N, C-alpha and C positions, 0 to 999 in steps of 0.2 A: 483436587489434583491439578498440577500445572506441568508444562514442559520446562525442564531445567537442565541445560546442557545436553539436550537430546534424550533425557530421561523423564519418565512420568514420576513426579515426586509429590508427596503429600504436603500441603501447606499447613494443615492441622488435622488432628484426629478428633479431640473433644473440645478444643479451643486453645488459642495461643496463650492466653493469660494463665489458664489452668495448667497447661503443659510447662510453661515457663516457671511457675511457682513450684511445680513438682521437682524440677531440677535444682532450684535454689534451696528447697527445704528437705528433699528426700532423694529421689532418683528418677531419671528419665531415660528412655531408650530411643535412639535414633538409628534408622537404616540409612547409612551413608555409603552404600555399595556403589554409588555413582562415582565416587572418588577414584582416581587413577593410581596405578602402581607401576613403577619402573625399577628394574634391577640393573646394577652396574657391578661387574665383577672382572677380575683379571689382575695381572701383575701391576698394572698402572691405574687401577680403579680409583685410588685416592687422588692421583694426579688429575684424572679427568673430572672427578667431582669437585676438586678445588678450583679447576679452571672454569667450570660452568656455573658454579654457585658462589655466592658472596661470603658466606660464613667459612670458618676454617674446620673442615671435616677431619683434619689431622689431629685435632684435639679430642676427638671422640674416642672413647674406649668401647670395647665390644659391649653391645647391649645398651648403648647410649644414643639419644636422638637430639637433633637441633633444628630450630627454625632457620630457614635460609631463603634465598631468592635466586631465580634465573633471570639474567639481564640481557638486553640487547647491547650492542656496542655503544649506543648513545646514552646508556644508563637507565633506560626505562624497563619496566617489568615485562618479562615473558610470563612469569608466574611466581607465586610464593609457594614454598614447598617445605616438607619435613624430610630430613635426611636421617636415616637410621644406619648405624654401623653394625653389620652382622658379623664381620670378621675382618682381618687385616686387609684383605683384597675383595671385600664384598659389601655393597651398600644397597639399601632399600629406600626408594623415594616414594613418598605419598604426594600426589599432585592434584590440582583442581580438576573436577570432572570435565568441564568444557574446554580445558586446555591440554588434556592428556596426549592427544595425537600430536599437537603442535609442540609440546614439551619434548616428546620423544624424538621428533624430527630435528628439533633444535639441538638436543644433546648429541644425536648421531652426527649431525653436520660438524660439530665441534670436536668429534672424537678423532684425534690424531695420536692416540695413546694405545698401548697394549691393553685394551679393555673391551669388554663386550657389553653392549647396551640391549636390554631385553624389555620389550613391552609386555608387562605381566598382568594387566588389569583384568583380563578374562579369567585368571586363576584365583582371584580374590573377591569375596564379598567383605563388607566392613560394617560392623555395628559399633555404635558409641554408647557406652553406659556411663552417664554423667550425673554427678550430684554427691552430697555428703554420704549417701547410703550406697554408692556405686560399688565400693569394695565389698561391703557385706553382702550385696546381691550377687556379684560375680563370683565371690569366693566359694559359694555353694556349688559351683559348676566346674571348678578347675582344681587340680592338685597343686598348681603353682601357688607359692606363698605370695599373694599380691602385696602384702604389707612390706615385702622386701624390695619391691620395684619402686625406686625413687622417681620423683617427677622428671619427666623427659628421659626415662629409661624404659626398656622393654625386655621381655623374656619370651622365648619360644617354648611352647608346651602344648596343652590340650584344653579345649572347652567342650564339655559334653562328649568327650571321647574323640573329638575331631581335632586335627592339628590346627594350632592357632598361634599367631604372633600377638602377644598381649602388650600393648603400649600404654604407659601411664601419661597420656597426652589428652588433649581435648580442645574444644572451641567454644566453651561456654563460660569460662571464668570460674568454674568449679573443678574440684578434683574428680577424676574419673578415668576410664579406660576406653581405648579404641582397639577392637579385636579384628584381626585379619584372618578370615576363615574360608574354607572351600565353599563356593557358591551352592553346591548341592546340600550342604549342611546348614545353610543360613536360616531357612524357614524354621527348622526344628530348634535351632539355638535361640532364635527370636522368641519362640513360644516358651522355651525353658527359662530364659531371662525374665520374661514377663511373670512367670509363676514364682521364680525365686525372689522377685522384687515386690510381690503382692503385699507382703506384710509391711512394706515401707511406703505403700501407696504409689507404686511405679506407674508412670504414664508413658504411652508411646508418644513421641514428639515429632513434629513436622518442621518444615522450613521456616515457618513463622516464628516459632519459639527459638529455633536455632539462631535466627537473625537478631531477635531482641536480646537474647543471652549474650551473644558475641558483641553486640553494640554496647551493652552495659559494661562489658570488660574492655571496650575500646580496641577490639581486635579488628584488623583490616580485612576487607573482603575484596577479592579480585573483581574488577569491573565496576567497583564503587570507589574505595579509597586508593586503590592502586591499579595501574594499567600501563600500557606501553609508553604513555606520555608522562608518567610520574616516576621519579627516582626514589630509592630508599631514603635518601637524605631529606627529601621533601616530605616523605610520609612518616618521618620520625622513627625510621627503622635503621638508623646509622649503627645501632648496636649489633646488627647482623652483618655488617660490612667490615671485614678484616683486611685492611690495606697491607699489613705487614707480612701476610702469608705468601706473597708473590703475585704473579699476574693472574687476572681472571677477566672474563668478559665484562666490559663496562667499566673496568677499574680506571682507565685513563680519564674518562669523562667525569666519573665521580670524584677523582682527585681535583679536577678543575673546579667542580662545584664546591668542594670542601674549601678550596683556597679562596674563591671569590665570594662564597656564601650563597645560599639558595635564596631565590626571590619570593618563594611561597612555602608555607608549611601547613601541615594538617593540624587542626585544633578541634577540641571538643567544646560543645556549648549546651546551655540549658535555655529553654524558652522562658522569658520573663512575662511576655504577653500571651494571650490566648491563641492557640493554633499549634499544629503539628508540622514541623519541617520535613520535607520529603526530598529524595534524591533529585538533584538538578535545580532546585529552587535557588534564585540569586541571593547573594549576601551583600549587604550594604554596610559601609561605615560612614557615619555622618552624612547619610543620604547618597553617597557616591558608590558605584559598583566596586566591589572588593574581592569577591570570590564566589564559590558555589557550594551547596550542600552535597555531600557524598552519601550520607545515610542519615535517617531521622525516624524517630518512633517514640511513642509513649514508653516509659520505663515501668514495667509492672512491679519491680522491686522498690524503686525510689518514688514512684507515684508522681513523676515529673516528665515533661516532654524534653527529650535529649536528642543530640545529633552530633555529627562531625562534618567539618567543612574545610576548604582550603582558603587561607587568608594570606595577605602580604606577610612575609616572615617577621617584620618588625611590629606587626599588629596582632600576632597570633598568641598573645600572652594572656594568662588568666586575669580576669577583671576587665578585659576589653569589651566595651559595649558595641553590639552589632545589631543589624536588623535583617530579618529573613523576609523575603517577599513571598507572601502567601495569598493567593488569589488576587494578585496585583496590589496588595496592601502591605506596607512594611510593618513587621511585628517585632517588638523588642526581644533581644536575647543577650546572653552574656557568655563570654568565653570562660571555661572552667578547666580545672586540672582533670586529667584522665589517669587511670580509668575511672569511670563514673562509679563503678562498683568493684570492691575488692573483697574476696572471701576472707573470713576470719581464719587465722592459722590454727 
């Protein structure tokens, strides 16, 4: 158990590799109740969401979700978020645990619209059921037809008789569901999911496996790949920035970055030499300082040591030779295409 955003969180239950492989090959269950929830509703809820977030929430249909970002005026991340459209004038945001109060205050400060911003985290626990057997596991516990929920869509219904928002989203690179449920029902639902997934070899999964899974899928983590000093264009997340939707916080600075080009970009790499790259390790090109590692780990699926780092934009291309400084020794690595792992359709 470790402190994570003020929460006591499990790093592992039975072992990171075992839990990781359960998600890739069957199903894993994560308690992610530490994540935050914010509701935005009212006649101008859409206008507020589109002003505070980079993606275009106006394109969302009822029951659809999208990945987006909250930015400061200088273009750096307040947080990365999931935006769910519940109704014409109602949105549901899932935000990172350690940022939830900051995100809420940031949105409130920007609210010059006819909209209400509600800090809803205490009303929700969240469980993530992830892996190729996630649907078969969860379907035993809900009358909602899970096969009808497309990727990045959600449905409101019930799980084990408790009200639940069931979202076909995740942070593992696998198909799966994240369910938002009343805290008082969470322990019983956890036990029910474990029983339902027993035939598929379900494992409870901790932060360790969550990190190796998301790293293989090259998904960014706040405080590692993204923070207040990094913009979406530098992080390779320009696809969640919709300049044509109108004004939003950080837009002016991002336009400048787009016009002049960014000086650094996020890249994936594989170690060619012996050693594991870790967060903060220096990166060299031809022996000269060039960037830093944001995340690194052995890949249980690929059986290789992988990671992500920031490099000069013109050197962040697949095939670029780099060196990672591990215990004061430069170790060879190679920039590669990401994601490192992509599930079969």
